[in-house]
Backbone as JSON, one array per atom type, in Angstrom:
{
  "sequence": "MVPRILAEPLSRLLQTFGCTQDVLRAVQRRRVAIDDVADAVAARMERQRVLREGPRRFAFLVERTRLP",
  "N": [[-21.26, 1.68, 7.33], [-18.4, -1.08, 8.84], [-18.54, -3.67, 9.93], [-17.5, -4.16, 13.34], [-16.36, -6.44, 14.54], [-15.67, -7.36, 11.54], [-13.85, -5.36, 10.62], [-11.6, -5.25, 12.22], [-9.14, -7.67, 11.16], [-9.7, -7.43, 8.49], [-8.63, -4.49, 9.06], [-5.93, -5.7, 9.65], [-4.83, -7.38, 7.18], [-4.26, -4.48, 5.03], [-2.56, -4.26, 6.4], [1.59, -3.04, 6.51], [4.34, -4.58, 5.67], [5.9, -3.96, 7.38], [4.91, -2.12, 9.31], [3.2, -5.16, 10.2], [5.46, -6.47, 10.9], [6.6, -4.96, 13.33], [3.81, -4.58, 14.94], [3.39, -7.67, 15.28], [6.01, -8.53, 16.78], [5.72, -7.3, 19.0], [3.97, -8.69, 20.25], [4.53, -10.66, 20.15], [6.5, -10.23, 23.02], [4.83, -9.5, 24.67], [3.86, -12.42, 25.36], [4.52, -14.45, 24.5], [7.06, -17.22, 24.18], [8.33, -18.09, 22.48], [9.92, -17.55, 18.99], [8.61, -17.2, 16.48], [8.01, -14.91, 14.54], [8.57, -14.19, 11.99], [7.98, -16.3, 10.33], [4.67, -15.79, 11.54], [4.43, -13.27, 9.94], [5.15, -13.23, 7.17], [3.24, -15.45, 6.28], [0.4, -13.32, 6.92], [1.34, -11.34, 4.71], [0.54, -13.27, 2.62], [-1.77, -13.49, 2.7], [-2.31, -11.27, 1.86], [-2.83, -11.16, -0.53], [-4.36, -12.07, -2.0], [-5.79, -9.53, -2.69], [-4.34, -8.71, -4.99], [-4.52, -10.06, -7.06], [-5.81, -11.2, -9.38], [-9.14, -9.93, -11.23], [-10.27, -8.31, -9.74], [-10.82, -4.48, -8.13], [-10.22, -2.86, -5.45], [-11.04, -0.34, -3.07], [-10.57, 1.2, 0.05], [-11.15, 2.93, 2.76], [-9.36, 4.22, 5.49], [-9.9, 4.68, 8.7], [-8.9, 8.11, 10.78], [-7.87, 7.29, 13.16], [-6.46, 4.25, 12.68], [-3.96, 4.0, 11.66], [-0.75, 4.56, 11.91]],
  "CA": [[-20.3, 1.18, 8.82], [-18.46, -1.93, 9.19], [-19.29, -4.28, 12.06], [-15.62, -4.49, 14.78], [-15.42, -7.96, 13.97], [-15.14, -6.69, 10.17], [-12.43, -3.81, 11.05], [-9.81, -5.77, 12.41], [-9.12, -9.01, 10.17], [-9.51, -6.2, 7.05], [-7.07, -3.85, 8.79], [-4.51, -6.37, 9.28], [-4.86, -7.1, 5.55], [-3.57, -3.96, 4.54], [-1.24, -3.9, 6.96], [2.53, -3.2, 5.47], [5.08, -5.28, 5.49], [6.91, -3.9, 8.65], [4.51, -2.65, 10.51], [3.25, -6.23, 10.48], [6.79, -6.96, 11.61], [6.58, -5.15, 14.24], [2.8, -5.47, 16.47], [4.06, -9.57, 15.89], [6.74, -8.67, 17.62], [5.64, -6.14, 20.5], [3.23, -9.49, 20.65], [5.5, -12.03, 21.49], [7.58, -9.75, 23.33], [4.44, -9.54, 25.56], [2.62, -13.69, 25.01], [5.31, -16.16, 23.26], [8.45, -17.75, 24.24], [8.62, -18.64, 20.42], [10.02, -16.61, 18.36], [7.61, -17.03, 15.31], [7.82, -13.96, 14.09], [8.99, -13.95, 10.71], [6.77, -16.88, 9.71], [3.71, -14.98, 11.0], [4.76, -12.44, 8.35], [4.69, -14.36, 5.99], [1.41, -16.2, 6.57], [0.16, -12.55, 6.28], [1.6, -11.05, 3.32], [0.85, -14.23, 1.35], [-3.29, -13.9, 2.44], [-2.55, -10.01, 0.6], [-2.03, -11.91, -2.31], [-6.3, -11.91, -3.37], [-5.84, -8.04, -3.53], [-3.68, -8.44, -6.35], [-4.31, -11.17, -8.0], [-7.56, -11.08, -10.69], [-9.75, -8.86, -12.42], [-10.69, -7.89, -9.04], [-10.57, -3.77, -8.05], [-10.89, -2.57, -3.75], [-11.47, 1.03, -2.51], [-10.05, 1.28, 1.0], [-11.05, 4.47, 3.67], [-9.23, 3.48, 7.17], [-10.12, 5.5, 9.88], [-7.17, 8.33, 10.69], [-6.76, 6.44, 14.5], [-6.14, 3.23, 12.54], [-2.69, 5.21, 11.32], [0.56, 4.51, 12.27]],
  "C": [[-19.6, -0.46, 8.24], [-17.87, -1.96, 10.4], [-17.23, -4.44, 12.34], [-15.62, -5.73, 14.36], [-14.92, -7.9, 12.51], [-13.59, -7.08, 10.48], [-11.45, -4.79, 10.91], [-9.11, -6.8, 11.74], [-9.18, -7.85, 9.47], [-8.57, -5.32, 7.4], [-5.69, -4.67, 8.53], [-3.77, -6.88, 8.04], [-4.45, -6.7, 4.41], [-2.74, -3.02, 5.5], [-0.1, -4.1, 6.76], [2.75, -4.65, 6.29], [6.02, -5.1, 6.89], [5.94, -3.17, 9.73], [3.25, -3.78, 10.79], [3.87, -6.83, 10.82], [6.76, -6.39, 13.5], [5.11, -4.87, 15.4], [2.99, -6.78, 16.46], [4.87, -9.66, 16.69], [6.68, -7.75, 19.11], [4.56, -7.86, 21.19], [3.66, -10.61, 21.29], [6.42, -11.62, 22.06], [6.5, -10.04, 24.8], [3.96, -11.46, 25.83], [3.66, -14.42, 24.63], [6.71, -16.21, 23.59], [9.1, -18.06, 23.18], [8.5, -17.58, 19.67], [9.81, -16.88, 16.27], [7.85, -16.36, 13.65], [7.08, -13.64, 12.56], [7.71, -14.78, 9.96], [5.74, -16.36, 9.65], [3.31, -14.21, 9.88], [4.35, -12.39, 7.47], [4.24, -14.88, 5.22], [0.47, -14.43, 5.94], [0.63, -11.94, 5.3], [0.92, -12.04, 2.34], [-0.38, -14.22, 1.16], [-3.01, -11.81, 1.82], [-2.85, -10.46, -0.95], [-4.02, -11.83, -2.87], [-6.59, -10.4, -2.99], [-5.33, -8.03, -4.27], [-4.37, -8.87, -6.98], [-6.55, -10.78, -8.68], [-7.22, -9.68, -11.11], [-10.32, -7.7, -11.19], [-10.2, -6.03, -8.79], [-11.11, -3.51, -6.53], [-10.2, -1.34, -3.8], [-11.29, 0.78, -1.04], [-10.19, 2.66, 2.06], [-10.81, 3.59, 5.11], [-9.23, 4.9, 8.45], [-8.82, 6.18, 10.48], [-6.56, 7.19, 12.2], [-6.84, 4.97, 13.96], [-4.31, 3.03, 12.0], [-2.28, 4.97, 12.04], [0.71, 5.77, 12.37]]
}
C-alpha cells in the first residue's frame, strides 16, 4: 500500500490534461483571483515527462474512487 502522503502527488502525476485543467480551474474559482491555470497545467504536464522518457516502464493500480 502506498502511504497517503505519496498517493496524492502520484495521482496528480497521472492526471490527463483535461482532468488537470478542470481540477485546477475549480481550485482557482474558489481560492485565487489570479488566473494562472494554463501555466499550472503546463507545469504538471511537463512533470509527466519522467513517465515517458528513458528505458523505464511503469505500471499503476488506481483505486476506483480516484477515477473521474
